[in-house]
C-alpha positions, 0 to 999 in steps of 0.5 A: 450255343455250342461255342457257349457250352464249350467256353462254359466247360472250359471255365468249369474245368478251370474252376475245378482244377483251381479248387483242386490245387488249393485243396492239394496245397492245403493238404501239403502244408498240413503234411509239411507242418506235421513233419516239420514239427516232428523233425523239430521235436526229434532234433531238440535235445531234451534238457531235463 
């Protein structure tokens, strides 16, 4: 029983860290997109 709960705890922590990593990657991509868009906007010469 102790062994099972230990495995369950490991599995839960793996699931949790995976979810956390996916969430963090999502946030990083959003930030990268925003900063990339800002840089691109600033880099483009304004042709009137």
